[in-house]
DRENTORKOL-3810 file (N, C-alpha, C; in nm, 4 decimals):
REM DRENTORKOL-3810
@n.u->-8.3404; n.v->-6.2449; n.w->3.9315; ca.u->-8.4172; ca.v->-6.2838; ca.w->3.7961; c.u->-8.5142; c.v->-6.2551; c.w->3.7042
@n.u->-8.5205; n.v->-6.2112; n.w->3.6000; ca.u->-8.5715; ca.v->-6.1673; ca.w->3.4786; c.u->-8.6852; c.v->-6.2989; c.w->3.4470
@n.u->-8.8368; n.v->-6.2284; n.w->3.4533; ca.u->-8.9248; ca.v->-6.3308; ca.w->3.4008; c.u->-8.9870; c.v->-6.2834; c.w->3.3542
@n.u->-9.0260; n.v->-6.3101; n.w->3.1722; ca.u->-9.1078; ca.v->-6.2396; ca.w->3.0654; c.u->-9.2551; c.v->-6.2679; c.w->3.1166
@n.u->-9.3239; n.v->-6.1920; n.w->3.0792; ca.u->-9.4697; ca.v->-6.1924; ca.w->3.1179; c.u->-9.5091; c.v->-6.1916; c.w->2.9483
@n.u->-9.4371; n.v->-6.1951; n.w->2.8612; ca.u->-9.5273; ca.v->-6.2082; ca.w->2.7257; c.u->-9.4841; c.v->-6.2606; c.w->2.6186
@n.u->-9.4452; n.v->-6.3202; n.w->2.4960; ca.u->-9.3958; ca.v->-6.2914; ca.w->2.4042; c.u->-9.3087; c.v->-6.1887; c.w->2.3262
@n.u->-9.3884; n.v->-6.0884; n.w->2.3635; ca.u->-9.3608; ca.v->-5.9612; ca.w->2.2776; c.u->-9.2068; c.v->-5.8854; c.w->2.4292
@n.u->-9.2539; n.v->-5.9187; n.w->2.4988; ca.u->-9.0840; ca.v->-5.8943; ca.w->2.6128; c.u->-9.0199; c.v->-5.9769; c.w->2.5626
@n.u->-9.0257; n.v->-6.0961; n.w->2.5394; ca.u->-8.8884; ca.v->-6.1924; ca.w->2.5060; c.u->-8.8380; c.v->-6.1507; c.w->2.3977
@n.u->-8.9224; n.v->-6.0720; n.w->2.2695; ca.u->-8.8525; ca.v->-6.0670; ca.w->2.1626; c.u->-8.7939; c.v->-5.8913; c.w->2.1624
@n.u->-8.8613; n.v->-5.8505; n.w->2.2053; ca.u->-8.7896; ca.v->-5.7239; ca.w->2.2780; c.u->-8.6791; c.v->-5.7194; c.w->2.3579
@n.u->-8.6856; n.v->-5.7774; n.w->2.4511; ca.u->-8.4990; ca.v->-5.8274; ca.w->2.5313; c.u->-8.3966; c.v->-5.9087; c.w->2.3781
@n.u->-8.4503; n.v->-5.9899; n.w->2.3110; ca.u->-8.3843; ca.v->-6.0557; ca.w->2.2080; c.u->-8.3356; c.v->-5.9485; c.w->2.1407
@n.u->-8.4179; n.v->-5.8791; n.w->2.1076; ca.u->-8.3960; ca.v->-5.7329; ca.w->2.0148; c.u->-8.2906; c.v->-5.6447; c.w->2.0800
@n.u->-8.3081; n.v->-5.6231; n.w->2.1879; ca.u->-8.2099; ca.v->-5.5273; ca.w->2.2286; c.u->-8.0627; c.v->-5.5747; c.w->2.2678
@n.u->-8.1132; n.v->-5.7365; n.w->2.3136; ca.u->-7.9156; ca.v->-5.8274; ca.w->2.3213; c.u->-7.8950; c.v->-5.7979; c.w->2.1665
@n.u->-7.9614; n.v->-5.8220; n.w->2.0718; ca.u->-7.9238; ca.v->-5.8344; ca.w->1.9654; c.u->-7.8610; c.v->-5.6985; c.w->1.9083
@n.u->-7.9052; n.v->-5.5959; n.w->1.9424; ca.u->-7.8451; ca.v->-5.4418; ca.w->1.9623; c.u->-7.7231; c.v->-5.3702; c.w->1.9561
@n.u->-7.7312; n.v->-5.4816; n.w->2.1038; ca.u->-7.5756; ca.v->-5.4344; ca.w->2.2063; c.u->-7.5129; c.v->-5.5144; c.w->2.1273
@n.u->-7.5277; n.v->-5.6289; n.w->2.0796; ca.u->-7.3512; ca.v->-5.7147; ca.w->2.0323; c.u->-7.3405; c.v->-5.6604; c.w->1.8650
@n.u->-7.4582; n.v->-5.6088; n.w->1.8009; ca.u->-7.4023; ca.v->-5.5434; ca.w->1.7276; c.u->-7.2796; c.v->-5.4556; c.w->1.7214
@n.u->-7.3616; n.v->-5.3561; n.w->1.7894; ca.u->-7.2954; ca.v->-5.2235; ca.w->1.8627; c.u->-7.1694; c.v->-5.2722; c.w->1.8949
@n.u->-7.1204; n.v->-5.3913; n.w->1.9388; ca.u->-7.0070; ca.v->-5.4109; ca.w->2.0206; c.u->-6.8958; c.v->-5.4878; c.w->1.8814
@n.u->-6.9288; n.v->-5.5334; n.w->1.8025; ca.u->-6.8953; ca.v->-5.5803; ca.w->1.7005; c.u->-6.8487; c.v->-5.4907; c.w->1.5747
@n.u->-6.9411; n.v->-5.3535; n.w->1.6134; ca.u->-6.9603; ca.v->-5.2866; ca.w->1.5340; c.u->-6.7986; c.v->-5.1284; c.w->1.5966
@n.u->-6.8255; n.v->-5.1524; n.w->1.6781; ca.u->-6.7071; ca.v->-5.1088; ca.w->1.7795; c.u->-6.5390; c.v->-5.1906; c.w->1.7603
@n.u->-6.5879; n.v->-5.3349; n.w->1.7358; ca.u->-6.4904; ca.v->-5.3937; ca.w->1.7377; c.u->-6.4358; c.v->-5.4197; c.w->1.6432
@n.u->-6.4975; n.v->-5.3727; n.w->1.5141; ca.u->-6.4566; ca.v->-5.3751; ca.w->1.3429; c.u->-6.3629; c.v->-5.2451; c.w->1.3558
@n.u->-6.4178; n.v->-5.1457; n.w->1.3902; ca.u->-6.3350; ca.v->-4.9890; ca.w->1.4036; c.u->-6.2247; c.v->-4.9839; c.w->1.4449
@n.u->-6.2334; n.v->-5.0949; n.w->1.6289; ca.u->-6.0686; ca.v->-5.0880; ca.w->1.6436; c.u->-5.9892; c.v->-5.1128; c.w->1.5714
@n.u->-6.0540; n.v->-5.2370; n.w->1.4874; ca.u->-5.9468; ca.v->-5.3238; ca.w->1.4181; c.u->-5.8910; c.v->-5.2517; c.w->1.2865
@n.u->-6.0136; n.v->-5.1883; n.w->1.2254; ca.u->-5.9517; ca.v->-5.0644; ca.w->1.0637; c.u->-5.8486; c.v->-4.9884; c.w->1.1249
@n.u->-5.8671; n.v->-4.9029; n.w->1.2661; ca.u->-5.7752; ca.v->-4.8526; ca.w->1.3292; c.u->-5.6433; c.v->-4.8628; c.w->1.3438
@n.u->-5.6387; n.v->-5.0294; n.w->1.3930; ca.u->-5.5133; ca.v->-5.0593; ca.w->1.4202; c.u->-5.4220; c.v->-5.1091; c.w->1.2692
@n.u->-5.5069; n.v->-5.1683; n.w->1.1658; ca.u->-5.4785; ca.v->-5.2079; ca.w->1.0529; c.u->-5.4183; c.v->-5.0347; c.w->0.9716
@n.u->-5.5001; n.v->-4.9505; n.w->0.9901; ca.u->-5.4418; ca.v->-4.8383; ca.w->0.9436; c.u->-5.3485; c.v->-4.8169; c.w->0.9991
@n.u->-5.3225; n.v->-4.7759; n.w->1.1268; ca.u->-5.1870; ca.v->-4.7190; ca.w->1.2030; c.u->-5.0753; c.v->-4.8831; c.w->1.1537
@n.u->-5.0810; n.v->-4.9728; n.w->1.1401; ca.u->-5.0068; ca.v->-5.1027; ca.w->1.1002; c.u->-4.9386; c.v->-4.9884; c.w->0.9546
@n.u->-5.0814; n.v->-4.9929; n.w->0.8557; ca.u->-5.0466; ca.v->-4.9573; ca.w->0.7252; c.u->-4.9568; c.v->-4.8231; c.w->0.7306
@n.u->-4.9674; n.v->-4.7709; n.w->0.8048; ca.u->-4.9107; ca.v->-4.5966; ca.w->0.7778; c.u->-4.7480; c.v->-4.5937; c.w->0.9230
@n.u->-4.7178; n.v->-4.7262; n.w->0.9742; ca.u->-4.6398; ca.v->-4.7437; ca.w->1.0132; c.u->-4.5242; c.v->-4.8243; c.w->0.9101
@n.u->-4.5611; n.v->-4.9100; n.w->0.8350; ca.u->-4.5469; ca.v->-4.9680; ca.w->0.7455; c.u->-4.4609; c.v->-4.8790; c.w->0.6353
@n.u->-4.5350; n.v->-4.7957; n.w->0.6154; ca.u->-4.4512; ca.v->-4.6653; ca.w->0.5166; c.u->-4.3843; c.v->-4.6053; c.w->0.5858
@n.u->-4.4066; n.v->-4.5529; n.w->0.6741; ca.u->-4.2863; ca.v->-4.4814; ca.w->0.7523; c.u->-4.1750; c.v->-4.5601; c.w->0.7889
@n.u->-4.1482; n.v->-4.6649; n.w->0.7994; ca.u->-4.0436; ca.v->-4.7631; ca.w->0.8159; c.u->-4.0021; c.v->-4.7757; c.w->0.6631
@n.u->-4.0665; n.v->-4.8243; n.w->0.5597; ca.u->-4.0511; ca.v->-4.8334; ca.w->0.3923; c.u->-3.9582; c.v->-4.7050; c.w->0.3941
@n.u->-4.0120; n.v->-4.5573; n.w->0.4339; ca.u->-3.9668; ca.v->-4.4693; ca.w->0.3765; c.u->-3.8382; c.v->-4.4578; c.w->0.4726
@n.u->-3.8313; n.v->-4.4823; n.w->0.5952; ca.u->-3.7085; ca.v->-4.4561; ca.w->0.6740; c.u->-3.5468; c.v->-4.5420; c.w->0.5998
@n.u->-3.6444; n.v->-4.6794; n.w->0.5456; ca.u->-3.5277; ca.v->-4.7956; ca.w->0.4432; c.u->-3.4743; c.v->-4.7142; c.w->0.3471
@n.u->-3.5485; n.v->-4.6275; n.w->0.2353; ca.u->-3.5135; ca.v->-4.5686; ca.w->0.1786; c.u->-3.4500; c.v->-4.4485; c.w->0.1919
@n.u->-3.4430; n.v->-4.3911; n.w->0.3324; ca.u->-3.3493; ca.v->-4.2387; ca.w->0.3506; c.u->-3.2363; c.v->-4.3144; c.w->0.4138
@n.u->-3.2330; n.v->-4.4119; n.w->0.4816; ca.u->-3.1256; ca.v->-4.4735; ca.w->0.5352; c.u->-3.0546; c.v->-4.5250; c.w->0.4022
@n.u->-3.0722; n.v->-4.6078; n.w->0.3168; ca.u->-2.9955; ca.v->-4.6137; ca.w->0.2086; c.u->-2.9733; c.v->-4.5181; c.w->0.1132
@n.u->-3.0534; n.v->-4.4496; n.w->0.1089; ca.u->-2.9608; ca.v->-4.3025; ca.w->0.0514; c.u->-2.8411; c.v->-4.2780; c.w->0.1892
@n.u->-2.8390; n.v->-4.2424; n.w->0.2788; ca.u->-2.7949; ca.v->-4.1837; ca.w->0.3264; c.u->-2.6662; c.v->-4.2921; c.w->0.3394
@n.u->-2.6193; n.v->-4.4116; n.w->0.3572; ca.u->-2.5507; ca.v->-4.4893; ca.w->0.3363; c.u->-2.5054; c.v->-4.5217; c.w->0.1720
@n.u->-2.5619; n.v->-4.4770; n.w->0.0975; ca.u->-2.4794; ca.v->-4.4730; ca.w->-0.0395; c.u->-2.3951; c.v->-4.3048; c.w->-0.0018
@n.u->-2.3918; n.v->-4.2029; n.w->0.0294; ca.u->-2.3756; ca.v->-4.1112; ca.w->0.0556; c.u->-2.2052; c.v->-4.0717; c.w->0.1228
@n.u->-2.2764; n.v->-4.1803; n.w->0.2413; ca.u->-2.1242; ca.v->-4.2282; ca.w->0.3168; c.u->-2.0714; c.v->-4.2652; c.w->0.2482
@n.u->-2.0884; n.v->-4.3959; n.w->0.1838; ca.u->-1.9938; ca.v->-4.4815; ca.w->0.1132; c.u->-1.9084; c.v->-4.3404; c.w->0.0042
@n.u->-1.9777; n.v->-4.2817; n.w->-0.0878; ca.u->-1.9090; ca.v->-4.2057; ca.w->-0.1595; c.u->-1.8317; c.v->-4.1075; c.w->-0.1067
@n.u->-1.8260; n.v->-4.0646; n.w->0.0663; ca.u->-1.7734; ca.v->-3.9555; ca.w->0.1250; c.u->-1.6343; c.v->-4.0760; c.w->0.2095
@n.u->-1.6622; n.v->-4.2282; n.w->0.2181; ca.u->-1.5465; ca.v->-4.2917; ca.w->0.2820; c.u->-1.4323; c.v->-4.2983; c.w->0.1330
@n.u->-1.4592; n.v->-4.3190; n.w->0.0232; ca.u->-1.4006; ca.v->-4.3152; ca.w->-0.1069; c.u->-1.3411; c.v->-4.2019; c.w->-0.1300
@n.u->-1.4255; n.v->-4.0811; n.w->-0.0769; ca.u->-1.3577; ca.v->-3.9367; ca.w->-0.1268; c.u->-1.2241; c.v->-3.9250; c.w->-0.0488
@n.u->-1.2489; n.v->-3.9819; n.w->0.1303; ca.u->-1.1674; ca.v->-3.9369; ca.w->0.2210; c.u->-1.0366; c.v->-4.0524; c.w->0.2088
@n.u->-1.0702; n.v->-4.1338; n.w->0.1439; ca.u->-0.9807; ca.v->-4.2665; ca.w->0.1000; c.u->-0.8692; c.v->-4.1800; c.w->0.0229
@n.u->-0.8854; n.v->-4.0995; n.w->-0.0867; ca.u->-0.8811; ca.v->-4.0489; ca.w->-0.1947; c.u->-0.7463; c.v->-3.9416; c.w->-0.1223
@n.u->-0.7907; n.v->-3.8879; n.w->-0.0672; ca.u->-0.7453; ca.v->-3.7829; ca.w->0.0307; c.u->-0.6374; c.v->-3.8114; c.w->0.1582
@n.u->-0.6719; n.v->-3.9030; n.w->0.2113; ca.u->-0.5541; ca.v->-3.9333; ca.w->0.2819; c.u->-0.4575; c.v->-4.0317; c.w->0.1811
@n.u->-0.4847; n.v->-4.1093; n.w->0.0651; ca.u->-0.3924; ca.v->-4.1527; ca.w->-0.0404; c.u->-0.3167; c.v->-4.0334; c.w->-0.0559
@n.u->-0.3533; n.v->-3.9373; n.w->-0.1086; ca.u->-0.3376; ca.v->-3.7887; ca.w->-0.1681; c.u->-0.1946; c.v->-3.7617; c.w->-0.0306
@n.u->-0.2541; n.v->-3.7270; n.w->0.0512; ca.u->-0.1808; ca.v->-3.7047; ca.w->0.2046; c.u->-0.1003; c.v->-3.7475; c.w->0.2418
@n.u->-0.0467; n.v->-3.9255; n.w->0.2040; ca.u->0.0844; ca.v->-3.9582; ca.w->0.2776; c.u->0.1484; c.v->-3.9807; c.w->0.1258
@n.u->0.0599; n.v->-3.9466; n.w->0.0401; ca.u->0.1869; ca.v->-3.9640; ca.w->-0.0908; c.u->0.2688; c.v->-3.8427; c.w->-0.0772
@n.u->0.2028; n.v->-3.7070; n.w->-0.0515; ca.u->0.2899; ca.v->-3.5439; ca.w->-0.0009; c.u->0.3820; c.v->-3.5662; c.w->0.1146
@n.u->0.3367; n.v->-3.6841; n.w->0.2456; ca.u->0.4030; ca.v->-3.7012; ca.w->0.3306; c.u->0.5365; c.v->-3.7460; c.w->0.3214
@n.u->0.5137; n.v->-3.8422; n.w->0.1989; ca.u->0.6083; ca.v->-3.9090; ca.w->0.2155; c.u->0.7445; c.v->-3.8341; c.w->0.0821
@n.u->0.6749; n.v->-3.7800; n.w->-0.0335; ca.u->0.7747; ca.v->-3.7085; ca.w->-0.0883; c.u->0.8280; c.v->-3.5946; c.w->0.0055
@n.u->0.7572; n.v->-3.5327; n.w->0.0801; ca.u->0.7888; ca.v->-3.4220; ca.w->0.1620; c.u->0.9365; c.v->-3.4843; c.w->0.2482
@n.u->0.9208; n.v->-3.5857; n.w->0.2944; ca.u->1.0343; ca.v->-3.6287; ca.w->0.3677; c.u->1.1228; c.v->-3.6858; c.w->0.3218
@n.u->1.1239; n.v->-3.7269; n.w->0.1956; ca.u->1.2071; ca.v->-3.7254; ca.w->0.0633; c.u->1.2800; c.v->-3.6370; c.w->0.0382
@n.u->1.2448; n.v->-3.5313; n.w->0.0220; ca.u->1.2808; ca.v->-3.3945; ca.w->-0.0171; c.u->1.3946; c.v->-3.3083; c.w->0.1102
@n.u->1.2913; n.v->-3.4034; n.w->0.2483; ca.u->1.3916; ca.v->-3.3085; ca.w->0.3314; c.u->1.4942; c.v->-3.4105; c.w->0.3261
@n.u->1.4947; n.v->-3.5068; n.w->0.3623; ca.u->1.6136; ca.v->-3.6143; ca.w->0.3423; c.u->1.7179; c.v->-3.5467; c.w->0.2435
@n.u->1.6918; n.v->-3.5603; n.w->0.1510; ca.u->1.7792; ca.v->-3.5184; ca.w->0.0357; c.u->1.8367; c.v->-3.3848; c.w->0.0521
@n.u->1.7542; n.v->-3.2924; n.w->0.0933; ca.u->1.8252; ca.v->-3.1681; ca.w->0.1469; c.u->1.9160; c.v->-3.1600; c.w->0.2597
@n.u->1.8873; n.v->-3.2732; n.w->0.3574; ca.u->1.9593; ca.v->-3.2611; ca.w->0.4254; c.u->2.1286; c.v->-3.3615; c.w->0.4177
@n.u->2.0592; n.v->-3.4254; n.w->0.3770; ca.u->2.2017; ca.v->-3.4894; ca.w->0.2820; c.u->2.2641; c.v->-3.4191; c.w->0.1866
@n.u->2.2277; n.v->-3.2773; n.w->0.1385; ca.u->2.3091; ca.v->-3.2081; ca.w->0.0431; c.u->2.3625; c.v->-3.1298; c.w->0.1133
@n.u->2.2695; n.v->-3.0890; n.w->0.2486; ca.u->2.3387; ca.v->-2.9457; ca.w->0.3109; c.u->2.4906; c.v->-3.0392; c.w->0.4092
@n.u->2.4811; n.v->-3.1407; n.w->0.4106; ca.u->2.5842; ca.v->-3.1999; ca.w->0.4795; c.u->2.7233; c.v->-3.2396; c.w->0.4116
@n.u->2.6905; n.v->-3.2884; n.w->0.2552; ca.u->2.7678; ca.v->-3.2778; ca.w->0.1746; c.u->2.8891; c.v->-3.1483; c.w->0.1462
@n.u->2.7554; n.v->-3.0415; n.w->0.1506; ca.u->2.8050; ca.v->-2.8859; ca.w->0.1087; c.u->2.8459; c.v->-2.8237; c.w->0.2392
@n.u->2.8404; n.v->-2.8625; n.w->0.3544; ca.u->2.9437; ca.v->-2.8108; ca.w->0.4863; c.u->3.0985; c.v->-2.8500; c.w->0.4728
@n.u->3.1380; n.v->-2.9840; n.w->0.4942; ca.u->3.2771; ca.v->-2.9632; ca.w->0.4292; c.u->3.3158; c.v->-2.8707; c.w->0.3571
@n.u->3.2557; n.v->-2.8863; n.w->0.2289; ca.u->3.3276; ca.v->-2.7595; ca.w->0.1391; c.u->3.3199; c.v->-2.6209; c.w->0.1559
@n.u->3.2220; n.v->-2.5991; n.w->0.2238; ca.u->3.2322; ca.v->-2.4185; ca.w->0.2846; c.u->3.3388; c.v->-2.4058; c.w->0.3415
@n.u->3.3434; n.v->-2.5158; n.w->0.4372; ca.u->3.4656; ca.v->-2.5256; ca.w->0.5243; c.u->3.6121; c.v->-2.5118; c.w->0.4869
@n.u->3.6447; n.v->-2.5674; n.w->0.3971; ca.u->3.7412; ca.v->-2.5730; ca.w->0.3429; c.u->3.7583; c.v->-2.4455; c.w->0.2243
@n.u->3.6175; n.v->-2.3991; n.w->0.1883; ca.u->3.6788; ca.v->-2.2658; ca.w->0.0975; c.u->3.6766; c.v->-2.1537; c.w->0.2316
@n.u->3.6231; n.v->-2.1334; n.w->0.3257; ca.u->3.6322; ca.v->-2.0462; ca.w->0.4479; c.u->3.8045; c.v->-2.0207; c.w->0.4747
@n.u->3.8108; n.v->-2.1746; n.w->0.4612; ca.u->3.9608; ca.v->-2.1740; ca.w->0.5403; c.u->4.0774; c.v->-2.1154; c.w->0.4479
@n.u->4.0499; n.v->-2.1436; n.w->0.3206; ca.u->4.1505; ca.v->-2.0688; ca.w->0.2160; c.u->4.1317; c.v->-1.9583; c.w->0.2172
@n.u->3.9885; n.v->-1.8894; n.w->0.2460; ca.u->4.0116; ca.v->-1.7233; ca.w->0.2406; c.u->4.0702; c.v->-1.6764; c.w->0.3860
END
């Protein structure tokens, strides 16, 4: 155990102790400032990513509407083509007997 020999040694030891505590507080404060800066940077990045995601979502919504329009158009065309093919097949069927009758008369 340390035993001071004079009042000056006690003051010197207290001064050194104070300096060490002050240095530790400054280091802790610097680390807290780094953490705060990192947190602020992460918040900015997160907010930036949120904005980007909102823009991407809006574009995807527009694309979805466009694809729905294309799908509707294709379904309409398919339905018209099916109707046309059905009518053409019916017309062919109804003309075939006439063609056979005409050929038989020749």
